[in-house]
C-alpha positions, -999 to 999 in steps of 0.1 A, spaced: -918 -571 -156 -881 -567 -148 -880 -598 -127 -898 -618 -155 -872 -607 -180 -843 -616 -157 -859 -650 -151 -864 -657 -188 -829 -645 -196 -815 -668 -170 -835 -697 -184 -822 -688 -219 -785 -688 -210 -790 -720 -190 -798 -739 -222 -764 -730 -238 -744 -759 -222 -769 -787 -227 -775 -776 -263 -738 -774 -270 -734 -809 -255 -758 -822 -280 -737 -808 -309 -708 -826 -325 -694 -794 -340 -662 -777 -329 -667 -751 -301 -658 -722 -324 -682 -734 -351 -710 -735 -325 -702 -700 -313 -699 -686 -348 -731 -701 -361 -750 -690 -329 -740 -654 -336 -748 -657 -373 -784 -669 -366 -787 -643 -339 -780 -615 -363 -806 -628 -387 -832 -627 -359 -821 -593 -345 -823 -578 -380 -861 -581 -381 -869 -558 -351 -840 -536 -360 -854 -529 -395 -890 -528 -383 -882 -501 -357 -856 -484 -378 -834 -486 -348 -803 -484 -369 -809 -446 -372 -798 -443 -335 -762 -452 -347 -760 -418 -363 -760 -401 -329 -731 -421 -315 -698 -405 -309 -665 -420 -320 -660 -430 -283 -694 -447 -282 -687 -467 -313 -653 -478 -300 -669 -490 -268 -695 -510 -288 -669 -526 -309 -648 -534 -279 -678 -550 -262 -683 -573 -293 -646 -583 -292 -649 -590 -255 -679 -612 -261 -661 -631 -288 -630 -637 -266 -654 -648 -238 -670 -674 -260 -636 -687 -273 -618 -688 -239 -646 -704 -219 -654 -730 -245 -617 -738 -249 -613 -741 -211 -639 -769 -210 -615 -792 -229 -586 -785 -205 -600 -784 -170 -631 -799 -153 -665 -785 -162 -672 -776 -125 -638 -758 -122 -644 -739 -154 -679 -729 -143 -666 -716 -109 -639 -695 -125 -660 -681 -153 -686 -672 -126 -661 -649 -108 -674 -621 -131 -695 -605 -103 -663 -595 -85 -650 -578 -117 -684 -563 -124 -686 -547 -89 -652 -532 -92 -657 -521 -128 -691 -505 -120 -676 -485 -91 -646 -474 -110 -659 -468 -145 -697 -462 -141 -697 -447 -107 -722 -473 -94 -713 -482 -59 -725 -517 -49 -752 -519 -22 -749 -540 9 -774 -564 -5 -754 -568 -37 -722 -575 -18 -739 -600 5 -756 -617 -24 -723 -619 -43 -705 -635 -14 -733 -660 -9 -735 -668 -47 -697 -673 -50 -698 -696 -20 -724 -717 -37 -702 -719 -69 -673 -729 -47 -693 -758 -32 -702 -770 -67 -666 -771 -79 -649 -781 -46 -648 -818 -53 -632 -814 -87 -605 -791 -73 -597 -815 -44 -599 -847 -66 -576 -838 -95 -541 -828 -101 -529 -794 -112 -510 -802 -144 -500 -775 -169 -530 -782 -192 -554 -779 -162 -538 -746 -152 -541 -733 -187 -578 -743 -187 -583 -725 -154 -566 -694 -168 -588 -695 -199 -619 -697 -178 -607 -668 -157 -602 -648 -190 -638 -657 -199 -649 -642 -166 -630 -610 -171 -641 -605 -208 -678 -611 -201 -675 -585 -173 -661 -559 -197 -688 -568 -222 -717 -562 -198 -701 -531 -183 -698 -517 -218 -735 -526 -224 -745 -508 -192 -728 -476 -204 -742 -477 -239 -777 -488 -231 -784 -453 -219 -778 -441 -254 -792 -470 -275 -823 -491 -275 -817 -528 -271 -820 -538 -308 -795 -513 -323 -772 -520 -294 -772 -558 -298 -770 -556 -336 -738 -536 -333 -722 -557 -306 -733 -591 -320 -721 -581 -355 -687 -572 -341 -686 -605 -322 -695 -625 -353 -667 -609 -373 -642 -616 -346 -653 -652 -343 -650 -656 -381 -614 -643 -378 -607 -668 -349 -621 -696 -370 -601 -687 -401 -569 -684 -381 -573 -717 -363 -586 -736 -393 -620 -745 -379 -644 -759 -405 -677 -739 -404 -696 -752 -434 -713 -772 -447 -730 -785 -415 -756 -814 -412 -792 -804 -408 -792 -816 -372 -763 -793 -363 -780 -764 -380 -811 -770 -359 -790 -770 -327 -773 -738 -338 -807 -721 -344 -819 -732 -310 -788 -718 -293 -794 -685 -311 -830 -684 -299 -823 -695 -263 -789 -684 -250 -785 -654 -274 -820 -639 -280 -836 -647 -247 -804 -649 -226 -778 -623 -236 -804 -599 -252 -826 -602 -222 -798 -593 -199 -788 -564 -222 -824 -551 -219 -822 -553 -181 -790 -534 -180 -809 -502 -188 -830 -507 -156 -807 -523 -130 -770 -521 -122 -744 -543 -139 -735 -562 -107 -771 -572 -102 -773 -587 -137 -740 -604 -132 -752 -620 -100 -784 -633 -115 -762 -650 -141 -747 -671 -113 -778 -692 -115 -767 -705 -150 -749 -737 -137 -780 -745 -116 -804 -741 -146 -780 -759 -170 -777 -789 -146 -815 -792 -143 -819 -791 -180 -792 -816 -186 -809 -839 -162 -843 -835 -178 -831 -841 -214 -833 -878 -222 -803 -875 -246 -781 -863 -218 -797 -872 -185 -769 -862 -162 -777 -868 -126 -764 -838 -106 -741 -845 -76 -753 -837 -41 -728 -809 -38 -742 -795 -71 -777 -794 -56 -765 -779 -23 -743 -753 -41 -771 -745 -65 -795 -738 -35 -769 -715 -20 -764 -697 -54 -802 -691 -57 -802 -677 -21 -775 -652 -31 -795 -641 -61 -826 -636 -40 -807 -616 -14 -792 -593 -41 -822 -588 -63 -854 -589 -41 -862 -553 -32 -837 -539 -57 -848 -506 -70 -852 -507 -108 -844 -477 -128 -871 -461 -148 -875 -474 -184 -865 -450 -212 
């Protein structure tokens, strides 16, 4: 069951890039609407299970961690999407996928979860695959100030998503998945609204086609992707989840190729790097000992 959830979650987040490519809305508008729709969906199981009652047992420190996790997720969305307009997509993907390094260090220091040999090996293999994917863009382009800023924003996206999942790993021991994601997604939504207001991004009204895309992004990347990984964090370590996420560029590339409206043919190095990334995921996850469900 655990591996099925991880596979579905990976498929979910892999649809984010292709769906965003189909949208003509500003990046912050896409991110804000995806969180808005996600909260509507999450509200149904939250109310049905009365999961909101679990919030009463949270300490002030727990609430602060949850709010920080939501803020980290919002900064991740903003910084990574912004980086795509400043540096190459491949370079942005490589840098934002450095999160396993931060996750391993954070898990050891904050959660007391020391990485296994398989996790370390899988991380090295997976990052090597990501480097193969992006190598041509690094060697073929200049390093102007705008490109460096884009690289820095992608790196910020990697750090913030690491903090987000580390926070989730800590709080998922106290909260079921629906009350947890409702609290974190709600915080993220508010922060994105603030970002949009400060930067003057137009959020509404949106054409029906855009609203349909936003709803699909909420169902795929958010509900199946992020929520699936949040569920898994109660059963496996944060570095394992982070490493599985390295498969996103592979999945996104295949989906972009299959969609007639995009039909992007992946480069040879993308196929080779993708195969290496998948090998890293297999090394780190096959045989991993899942924690018992609560």
